[in-house]
N, C-alpha and C positions, 0 to 999 in steps of 0.2 A: 570676489574675494572670499577667503574662508572666514567663518564665524567662530569666535572663541567664547567658551562658557565656563562658568565656575563649577568645578567637579566636586562632588561630595567626597570623593576618595583621594587620599594623599599618596602619591607615587613617587618613589625615588628614582631618578634617572641615573643610569650607569652606561658609560661608553668606553670602548677600547679603540684607540687610534694609534696606528704606527707613527713613531716619532714623538708622540705626546705621552702615551701610557694609558693609565686608567683614570677616568674622571667620574666623580660622584657629585650629584647636585640635588637640591630640593627646591621646589617652586611653590611660592605662596599662591594658593588657589583663588584668592580674591583679587589681589593686586597684580598677579602674574609677574611677580618679581623674584629673582633668584635669592633666597635667604641663606642657603648653605651651598659652599662649593669647595672641592678639594681634588687634587690630582696626585698620582704617584707614577714613576716610570715603570714600564713593563715591557719586557722583550716580546716581540711579535715576529714569527718566521714568515718572511715575504715569499719564500719559495713554496712552502706548503700551505701558506695563507691560513695559519692557525696560531693560537697563543703557544708560546714556546714551552711554558711550564705551568700546568694548571694548579699545582700546589702553591706556587708563588702567587698566582692570580687570586686564589682564595685567601691567603694571608693578607694580601694587599687590600682586598675588600673589607676584611675585618678591621684593619688599621684605619682606613678611611672612615668607616661608619663610627668607629670609636672616636676618632679625632673630631668629627662633625657632630658628635652626640646624636646620631641617628639610630633608632632601634632597629636591630637586625631582623626583627620580625615585621618587616614592612613589605608593602607591595613594591616590586622592583621591575623597571622596564629596561632591558638590556639592548644596546646597540653594538654590533660587532663589524669589523671592516668587511667590505663587500668581498665575497668569494666568486660568485657567478650571478650575472643578471642577463636575461635574454627575453626574446618575444616568441610567441607561437600563435598560429591561427588555427582554430578548431571549429567543429560544428557546434551550433548554438544549443542543440537539444541534449547533448551528452551531459552526464552528471559530474559531480565533483570527483568521485573516485576514478573515472575514466580520464579526466583532466589531469589528476595527480599522476596517473600511470604515464600519460603522454609527456608531461614536462620532466618527470624523473628520467625517462628514457632519452630525451633530448640532452638533459644535463650531464648524463654519463659520457657524452662526446667530449666534455671538457677534460683537459689533462689532469686537473685536480682530483677528479673522480675516477681515475684509472685504478687507484689502489684503495679507495674507501667508497662506501655507499653514500649518495647524496639524499638530503631531505629538502623538500621545496615548499615554498609558499607562493600563491599566485593571486592575481586580481584582474578583473576585466578592464580594458582600456577602451574598447569600442565594441559595440554589439550591432549587428545589422539583421533586423528581422526579415528583410527582403531576400537576402542571400543565405540566411540561417547560419551565418558565421559570426565568430567572436574573435577579437584580437586580445590576447592576454599578455601580461608581463609577469615573469616570475623570477625569484631569487632562490639560490640554493646554497646550502652549507653542508659540511661533512656531518654525517649522522653521528659520528663518534664525538665530535665537538659539541653539538647541541646536547647530547646525552650528558656529557661531563659538566657543562655549565648549569644544567638543570639540577644534577646531583649536588653540586657545590652549594647552590642557594637553598636547596631543600635541607641540606645538612646544617645550614646556619640558621634555619627556622624562617627564612624569607619566603615570600609568595611571589614567584616569577610570573608576572602578568603579561610579558611581552618580550620577544626575541625578534630582532629584525636587522637587516643590512643597514649600513650607514647611508647608502645612497638614497633610499626614500626618506629617511629621517632628515637628511640635509635639505632636500627639496621642501619638505613639510616646514622645516624651521625658518625658511625664507619668508614665509607668510607671518609667522609669529613675530619675528624680529622687525619686519617692515624693511629689510635690507635691500629689497628690489627698488625701493624709491619711487615706484609708480604703480598705478592701479592696473591690474592685469585682468582684462576680460577674456571670456572663453574663445574669442576669435583672434587674439593676439599671440603671435609666434615670438618666442624668445629663447635664448640659449644660455645654458649654464656650463662653464668650463671649470672643472674641478681638477686641481693639480695636487697629486699625492706624492709621496716620496720615491715611488718606483713606477708611477704611471700617471696618465691623465685621462679624464673621462669627459666627453661632451654629451650633454643632454639636450635634446630638442623638445621644447615644451610649447603646447598650445593651451594658453590659460593655465589651469591647474593639471592638465592631462599630459602625460609623457607620450610623445608620439615617435621618438626615435632615440637611439643611444649608441655611442661608440666608445670603447675603452682601448687605449693604446699603451702597451707596456713600454716604459722608457726609464732606463737606469740613470736617473738625474744626478745621483751622487758620484757617478763615474766620470761626469763632465766637469770642467772648470766653470767658474762663475759665468763667463760670457758664453761659453759653449752651451751651457744648459738652457739659457734663454733662446739661443739660436736654434737648438735642436727642437725645442717645443714650438717655436714660431714657424719653423720650416714644416714640421709635421702637421700642425693645426691648419696651416694655410691651404693644405690640400683637401682638408675635410670640410672646413667652414662653408665654402660654396654650395655644398650639398645640404646645408642646414640653414636655409634663408630665414632671417629673423629681424625683428625691430630693436631688440635689446641683447646685449651680451653681458652676463654677470661672471666675473672672473673671481674664483675663491681658491686661495692657495693654503694647503695644509702642509706643504713642504718647507722645511727650514731653509732650503737653498734657493727658494723662489719667492720674490716679492711681487705681489699682484700688480702694483703700480708700474714697476719696471716692465713686467711682461706685456702690460697694456701697450706700452710704446713700440713693442716688437711685433705686434699683431696687426695685420691690415683688416679693419672692419669699419665699414662706412656709417654705421648706425651708432647709437649710444652704447658706451662701455661703462659698467659699474664694477668696482673692485672691492675686495675685502680679504684680509689675512687672518689666519688662525696659526700664527707662528711668532717668531722673534720680532717680525715686523709689525705686529698688531699694536695699535695705539689705544683703542677703547674697547670695552666689552661689547659684544653684539647685542646685549640685552640689559635691562636695568638690574642692578644688584643693591643689596642693603650695605651701609657703611662698614659693617663688620666683615664683609667679604673683601679680601685683598684685591685691589685693582689690578695689580701686576699679574696675578693669577687669572683673574677673570677676563683679562684681555685676550688670553689665548684659549678661552672656552671654545670648544668646537661646536659646529652647527649639528653635528651628529647627536651630541648630548642634548642640545636644545630641542631636537626632534623628538627624543625620548620623553623630555619633560612635558612637551606640549600635546603628546598623543592623547591624553585623557581630557584635554581642555578644548578640543576641536569639535564642532557640531558635526562637520563631515570630514572624515579622515582622508587627507590627500595621499594617494598611493599607499594604500594599506596593505603592507606585506608582512604583518605580524604573524610569526609562526605558531603563536599560541592562541590565536582567536578561533572561535568555535567552528566558523565556516570560512571557506576561501572565496565565497561569492562576494562580489563587490557591493552588492546591495543596491545598485542603480536601478531605478523604477522603470519599468516599461511605460507605465502611465499611473495617474493618480485619480481617484474618484472620491466624492463626498458621500458619507453615510451618517445621517443624524448629526449634521453639523461638524463631523470629523473628517479630515482628509486622510485618506488611506493610500499608501504607496504599494504597488505591486511589483516585487522584484523579479529578477530573472528565475531564480530558483523556485520561488512561490509560484510564479506563472507556469513554469514548467510542470511542477507537481500538480497544480490545479488542472492543467490541460490533460494530464494522464488520468486524473481522477475523474474528470468529465467524460473522457473517452470511454473509461471503464463502465461509468454509469449508463452512458448511451448504448454501449454494447450489451449490457445486462438487460435494458429495456427492450432493445431489438430482439434479443433471444427469448424474452418472456412473451412479447407480441407474437413472434413466430411460433412459439409452443401453443399459445392459446388458439391462434388462427388454424394451426394444424389440427388441433383437438376438435375445434368446431367443424372444420372441413371433413374430418373423419366421421363425426356423428351425422352430419348432413348427408354425406354419401350412404351411410348405413340406412338412414330413414328413406332416402331416395330409392335404395335398392329394395327395401321392404315394400314400399308403395308400388314399385315397378313390378314386383312378383305378383302383388294382388291385381294390378291392372292386367298383367299377362294371363292370370288364372281367369279373370273375368272375360277377357277377350277370347280365351280358349272356349269357355262356355258359350259365349255369343257365337262364335264360329261353328260350334256343333249345332246350335239351333238354326243358324243360317244355312248349314249344310243340309238341314231337313226342310229347306224352303222357307226358313224363318217362322215355321208354325210348330208348336209343340202338340203332340198328339194327346188329347184329353183321355182317351181310352187307355193309353200306355200308363199315364200317371195313375188312373184309377186301378188298373190291374196291378200296379206296383204296391199301391196302399192296401189293396185287398189281400195280396199275398202276405204282406207284413202283418196284417191284422189276423190272417188265418193262423200264422205261427204263434202270434201272441195269444189268441184265443185258445189254441190247443193247450198251451201251458196253463192259461187260466183255468180251462176245464180239468187239467190233470191235478192241479193242487186242490181242487174243490171235490175231487172224486176219491172215494175210498180212503179217506184219512184215517189211519188206525187210531184206536181209542186212546193210546198212551202217547200219541204225538201231538205236540203243540206248535204251531207255525208262529214265528215272531217277525219275520222280515221277508219281503218279496220285492225284486227288482227286475224290470224287463225293458229292454231297449231294442228298437227295430224288429221286434217280434222274436228274434233268435239269441239275444243276448240276455241270459237269465241267471239270477242269483237268489237262492232261497235258504233261509236259516230257520233253525228250530231246536226244540228240546224234547227229549222222550225219556221214559223209564224203562224202555225195552230196546235192545240193539236190533232184535229181529224185526220189530215193527219198522225201525228206520230203514233197513234193507229192503223190506217188502215195499215200503212206500217209494223208495228210490226205483225199484224195478217197475212199479205201476206207472211212474212218470215216463220211464223209457219206452214202455209198451204204448202209452198214448201218443208220445212224440218220438217215434223211433229215429227220425232224421237229426234229432238234436244231438249236441256234443257234450250234454251235461255229464258231470261226474260227482261222485261223493268226495268232496275235496277235504272235509274236516269231520272228525268223529272223536270226541274226547269226553272224559268224566268231568262233571261239574262239582265243585266243592262249596258252592254258595248259591242259595235261591232266595230272592227278595231280601237281600242283605243279611241272611242268617247262614252262618257257616255250618257246613255238613261234616260230620266226622266220618270220613271215608273208611277209616280202619274199623269202626264199630258203629254202623248206623243203627238207629232204633228198630226199624223193621226189615233191615236188609235191603231196602230199595236204593238203587243208585240212579242218578239222572245223567243223561248224555246230551252234549251240545253237538250239533251237526250243521254242515253247510253243503248244499247240492248246487253246483253252478258250472257255468262255462266261461265266466268272466270275473274279474276281480270285483268284489262287492264294493260299491261306493261307500257303504257304511264304515268300512275300515279306514276311509280317508277323512272322516269327519273329525274336526278338531274340537274336543270337549273343553269346557271351562276348567280353570285351574282348581284341583281339589276334586273333580268329577272323574269317575271311572266309566269305562265303556259299559253300557247297559243301564246307566242312571236315568236316561230319558225314556219316555214312552215309545213303544214299537211303532215303526212307521207303518207297517202293514201286518196284520195278524190274521191267522186263521186257526181255529181249533174246533174240537168237537166234544169239549168237556168244560164244565164250569170250574173245574179244579186246576185249569191251565195257569202257569205263572204269568203275571202281568208285566214283569220287567225282563230285559235281556239278561242273560246269565253270563257271569265272568268265567271264561274257561281257565283251566289249569293246564300244566304241562302234561301232555298226553302220555309221557313216559313215567309219570308218577303213579 
């Protein structure tokens, strides 16, 4: 059974019922007793299933609120006559937007929506995780009708908190009133036969869950008294066998039909319970305070009671409110405890959580793939480098093995001697016939034939003569005079090249056949090339500079 709670918000119930008109009521939130109730006639078009004149509806609402001394700036829950109710089976994984599109598309098959666009509200009836299917029930109204009632209550300053069909409101109110007269567990099947002024509807219930529904148009007013009962009993007798149940609740909202009389016309082997919301009503369906007229309260509709009880139910039965934030039913897949709190995971939350978890897993997998791919690339690169070294070593081993596995010591000695001969020839050359004005600052030799020689001189002719003497001593060498430029500084003292004291100029030169390693040396910050002691020097005068000289642009 449903549980009722005391709500902190006071909501005014408003219901429109064909043959009754507009009803307005207020429920005491503590005693769950109706403290204010009033009604006014209102024309309703049964063909278009819409209020005949919305300006009259607005004026009637204002009159009733004023009569009952209810502030127009209240929360209002509105119940309208049913326009369209149906079922649909859809995949469990699809979201609210896709479900809305599906039910709207199906609702458009109804003749009511051939000329106007529908707007729908839905809720889950059954979900099956094994088949990934969900059975939903939905109701639809004309979009223009919903827009107009919203505009009316907004213009009056009221806050419209609910709009729903009379059918779910009526089913909900049966729990509130206790009209069923028996405790209904979730495994008990029972039927509700609702007789309206132009149709009847049969609801097959299992506990509080709707499992089937059938609405049959029937122009009851066109029949005589006896013919009306006969028409309903004949029609319903063809449907009831398909709706097996333990109880049958007959509710008449038609002035032409008395539920007690109809009960005698219908063949049903199980218990039958009756109630009227018409001239045959004897007692109000709910407690009312003495100031409320009993004659008026006796015809109070169950649709209005469904609007009043909406905010007082712990679990809303058949929630098809068009103004609630989400259409999801809120039924939990499962519950779990966290720090002494029980947490329910709903279908929508579970769906979003699964998508989020899937996204996180995909991101982790991509990250792992990227890391492994990077590691694999680096390992392959290292393996390739090691393999090249192994191949090179193997090639050298193969060469040695090709010589019988023995390296000729004579060959190695001859190679070393030849290298040393070349190196000695250069050593001899730099120490022989060095001109008086030439100071050697740097000497480099590798493998005997790779030579770099740097120095300074006060005479260009001495530099050329020294270079020629080196070529004569080592004619096979490829050395060249690669640099010759004027110096503007010696030992940190700037030379005025434009007007020297004695007219003497100094020249920096390099003779080499290889790039001098000296030029690749990285000096500390703030030091200039030539600030350190020469690596190798040779000179023939005590007046030779002791530090390397900084060259200037040779074009200056």
